[in-house]
N, C-alpha and C positions, 0 to 999 in steps of 0.2 A: 746224444746229438738230441737235440732241440728238430722239431718239424717246425716248417714255416705255416705260422698262423692264415689262416681263410681269410680273405676281406668280410668285412661287417656288411653284411645283408643290409639289402637299399627296399625300403616302400615304394609299391608302385601308388599311382590314384591315376585311374583310367576314365578321360573323357567320357562326356555320352557319345561324342561322334563316331572316338576311337572302338566304343563297344561297340555301337550299330558298324562299325568297318569290319570286327572280327568276327559278329553274327553273318557279315552276310559272304565270309571266305568257306568253301565245300569245308568242313569236318574236320578234316585229317589234313589238310593243310592250315587250318584254323590252330590246330594241336601245333605242329609245328612251330609253328609263329610262337604259341605258347611256349614251348622247350629253349629254343631260340631264347625268348627273353629271359626264363627262370636261368639257363646257364649264363648268359652275360651280369644279372643281380648278381650270382653265387660265385662266381668266379673272377667276374670283370671281363670274362674273355669275347669275343665276339668280333665284324665288325666296325667300329662305331667310328663316324663321322662329324666333326662339328660344321652344322652348315655354312655357308657361303653367305652374306648378305643378299639381297634382302632377306632372305632366312635365318631364320634364329632356330635353337637349338642343335638335337643332336640328331643323329641317322644312326640307327642298325638295321646290318641287311639280314635277312632272313630267307634264302631262297631268290625267289624273283619278288618276295615281297620287303616289304622297305616299312619302315618302325620308329615313326617320329616323337620323341620326346626332348622333354624342357628338363633341366637340372634346378628342381626346387632347393635345395640342402644338399647337405654333403649323405644325407641318409633317404633322400625319395626325389620319385622322380617322378615327373606329368605325363601320360602317354597322352598325345594326340592327335595322332592320327595313324591307321595301317593303310599303306597304298600297293597296288600293284605297281612293280618297277615301272610300267610304261606310263602309268596315270599318278605316278609320284611329282615330279618336278611343276605340273602346268599347273 
């Protein structure tokens, strides 16, 4: 019996704005966001949606926060912002 292979890992490129957003968040919450992103990268599990125009890219829901990213290629994503859900779509 063969075990299913895990999906191939994806590299993450954090924009300076996304890094600043993450640093501005309380440490425990920021760690939860990083765990959520790591789980998505390892297993492709998580609440991800493609954004509708005029927005572009994808959104990963992590509790009260949203991680916005673009798919650069099959093995790389660019994280562009980390926002609280109240401010995410303004």
